[in-house]
C-alpha positions as CSV (number, residue, x, y, z in Angstrom):
1,R,-62.6,18.8,6.1
2,D,-64.8,21.3,7.9
3,Q,-63.0,20.7,11.1
4,R,-59.6,21.1,9.4
5,M,-60.7,24.4,7.8
6,A,-61.9,25.6,11.3
7,L,-58.5,24.7,12.7
8,H,-56.8,26.7,9.9
9,E,-58.7,29.8,10.9
10,E,-58.0,29.2,14.6
11,L,-54.3,28.8,14.0
12,G,-54.1,31.6,11.5
13,L,-53.3,29.3,8.6
14,P,-54.5,29.9,5.1
15,T,-57.7,28.1,4.2
16,G,-58.0,26.2,0.9
17,Q,-54.2,25.6,0.8
18,P,-52.7,22.2,1.5
19,I,-50.3,22.1,4.5
20,A,-47.1,20.0,4.6
21,L,-46.1,19.9,8.3
22,Y,-42.6,19.7,9.7
23,V,-42.4,19.2,13.5
24,G,-39.1,19.1,15.3
25,V,-36.2,21.1,16.6
26,L,-34.7,23.7,14.2
27,D,-31.2,22.3,13.7
28,Q,-28.8,21.1,11.0
29,R,-29.3,17.4,11.7
30,K,-33.1,17.7,11.1
31,N,-32.2,19.4,7.8
32,I,-35.1,21.9,8.0
33,E,-33.3,24.8,6.3
34,W,-32.5,22.6,3.3
35,L,-36.1,21.6,3.1
36,A,-37.5,25.1,3.4
37,E,-35.1,26.4,0.7
38,Q,-36.0,23.6,-1.7
39,W,-39.7,24.2,-1.1
40,V,-39.4,27.9,-1.9
41,R,-37.1,27.4,-4.8
42,D,-39.4,24.8,-6.4
43,H,-42.6,26.7,-5.6
44,A,-44.0,24.0,-3.4
45,F,-43.3,21.4,-6.0
46,G,-46.5,22.3,-7.9
47,T,-48.7,21.4,-4.9
48,N,-49.8,25.0,-4.1
49,G,-49.0,24.0,-0.6
50,L,-47.6,25.8,2.5
51,L,-44.7,24.3,4.3
52,L,-45.4,24.8,8.0
53,A,-42.4,24.3,10.4
54,V,-43.2,24.0,14.1
55,G,-40.5,23.6,16.6
56,P,-38.1,25.2,19.1
57,Q,-34.7,26.8,18.4
58,S,-31.9,24.3,18.7
59,R,-29.4,24.5,21.6
60,E,-26.7,24.2,18.9
61,D,-28.1,27.4,17.3
62,T,-26.8,29.5,20.2
63,N,-26.9,32.8,18.4
64,G,-30.2,32.1,16.7
65,A,-28.7,32.4,13.2
66,L,-30.4,29.3,11.7
67,R,-33.8,30.3,13.2
68,G,-33.2,33.9,11.9
69,R,-32.7,32.6,8.4
70,L,-35.9,30.6,8.6
71,V,-37.8,33.6,9.9
72,A,-36.5,35.7,7.0
73,L,-37.4,33.0,4.5
74,G,-40.9,32.9,5.8
75,E,-41.2,36.7,5.7
76,S,-40.0,36.9,2.1
77,H,-42.2,34.0,0.9
78,P,-45.3,34.0,3.2
79,G,-47.5,32.0,0.8
80,L,-44.9,29.2,0.7
81,F,-43.3,28.8,4.1
82,A,-44.3,29.6,7.7
83,L,-42.5,29.1,10.9
84,R,-44.1,28.7,14.3
85,D,-42.4,28.3,17.7
86,F,-42.8,25.1,19.7
87,S,-46.4,24.6,20.8
88,S,-47.7,22.5,23.6
89,D,-50.9,22.0,21.5
90,I,-49.0,20.2,18.7
91,L,-52.1,18.0,18.1
92,S,-53.9,20.9,16.5
93,Y,-51.1,21.3,14.0
94,Y,-51.2,17.6,13.1
95,Q,-55.0,17.8,12.7
96,S,-54.8,20.9,10.5
97,A,-52.1,19.4,8.2
98,D,-52.5,17.3,5.0
99,A,-49.1,15.5,5.2
100,L,-46.0,15.3,7.4
101,I,-42.5,15.8,6.0
102,L,-39.3,14.8,7.9
103,P,-36.0,15.6,6.1
104,S,-33.7,14.4,8.9
105,L,-30.3,13.2,8.1
106,K,-30.3,10.8,11.1
107,E,-33.2,9.4,13.2
108,G,-33.7,6.6,15.8
109,L,-37.4,5.8,15.7
110,P,-39.0,9.2,15.0
111,N,-42.0,9.8,17.3
112,V,-43.1,12.6,15.0
113,V,-43.8,10.1,12.2
114,L,-45.8,7.9,14.6
115,E,-47.7,10.8,15.9
116,A,-48.5,12.0,12.4
117,M,-49.6,8.5,11.4
118,A,-51.8,8.2,14.4
119,C,-53.5,11.5,13.2
120,G,-54.1,10.0,9.8
121,L,-51.4,11.9,7.9
122,P,-49.4,10.4,5.1
123,C,-45.7,10.8,5.7
124,V,-42.7,11.8,3.5
125,A,-39.3,11.3,4.9
126,A,-35.6,11.1,3.9
127,R,-34.5,7.4,4.0
128,A,-32.9,7.7,7.4
129,S,-33.0,4.6,9.7
130,G,-36.2,4.6,11.7
131,S,-38.2,6.6,9.1
132,R,-37.7,4.0,6.4
133,E,-38.8,1.2,8.9
134,L,-42.0,3.1,9.7
135,I,-43.1,4.4,6.3
136,R,-44.4,1.7,3.9
137,E,-43.8,2.9,0.4
138,G,-47.0,3.7,-1.4
139,E,-49.0,2.4,1.6
140,T,-48.5,5.0,4.4
141,G,-46.3,7.5,2.5
142,Y,-43.0,7.7,0.7
143,T,-39.3,8.1,1.4
144,Y,-36.7,9.7,-0.8
145,A,-32.9,9.6,-1.0
146,H,-31.1,12.3,0.8
147,G,-30.7,15.3,-1.4
148,D,-32.9,14.0,-4.2
149,V,-35.2,16.9,-4.8
150,T,-37.0,15.3,-7.7
151,E,-37.9,12.2,-5.7
152,M,-38.9,14.3,-2.7
153,G,-41.1,16.5,-4.9
154,E,-42.9,13.5,-6.4
155,A,-43.5,12.0,-3.0
156,L,-45.0,15.3,-1.8
157,R,-47.2,15.7,-4.8
158,R,-48.6,12.2,-4.2
159,C,-49.2,12.8,-0.5
160,L,-50.8,16.2,-1.0
161,S,-53.1,14.8,-3.8
162,V,-56.3,12.8,-3.4
163,E,-54.0,9.8,-2.9
164,G,-53.0,11.3,0.5
165,V,-56.4,10.4,2.0
166,R,-55.9,6.7,1.3
167,L,-52.3,6.9,2.5
168,G,-53.3,8.7,5.7
169,G,-56.0,6.1,6.5
170,N,-53.5,3.3,6.1
171,A,-51.0,5.2,8.3
172,R,-53.6,5.6,11.1
173,E,-54.4,1.9,10.9
174,V,-50.7,0.9,11.1
175,A,-50.1,3.2,14.0
176,Q,-53.1,1.8,15.9
177,T,-52.5,-1.9,15.3
178,Q,-48.7,-2.0,15.4
179,Y,-47.4,0.9,17.4
180,S,-50.1,1.7,20.1
181,I,-49.0,1.4,23.7
182,Q,-51.1,-1.8,24.0
183,A,-49.5,-3.3,20.8
184,I,-46.0,-2.6,22.1
185,A,-46.8,-3.9,25.6
186,D,-48.1,-7.1,24.1
187,R,-44.9,-7.6,22.1
188,Y,-42.8,-7.0,25.3
189,E,-44.9,-9.6,27.1
190,L,-44.4,-12.1,24.4
191,L,-40.7,-11.4,24.3
192,Y,-40.4,-11.9,28.1
193,E,-42.4,-15.1,27.9
194,Q,-40.0,-16.5,25.2
195,L,-36.9,-15.5,27.2
196,L,-38.2,-17.0,30.4
197,S,-39.2,-20.3,28.9
């Protein structure tokens, strides 16, 4: 906790306030604008948390309109939502957060969820393919149906409560044992052995 608070100060984040982290490109497919609007409208779902979005402007947002709306939302609600540009030191953001949230409408196998799990963060995500395979309900985090604000809010409250520590520990264990480079390499070797025999 002391290290997390020190990181909050280093990154200019509020201390004593839970942080729900979004990491990814700022575009419609990732659904970040919807998430930020819901977060502000519902006053952080009763968590007293800050939604922190870290990511680059999308190539699809050629005139910067989406990013501009997010900047304006953060400026008008600084205690609820903050936007940061892409950072090469994304690890510090993971380590300063209390949970990850991924509202994407479509995903493959989201690296952001695996990275967050490896950092011991419980994860909340829309039930897109990939996310729902990685997140184990009530064990490493929670998923919610697209557009279901009530279900998302409940998932966030759980992950940003004391339950989040247990979920984050489980998430780290799953990331290490099932998704580390060595674990994946072992699975490939086994697959090749089966195919060659």
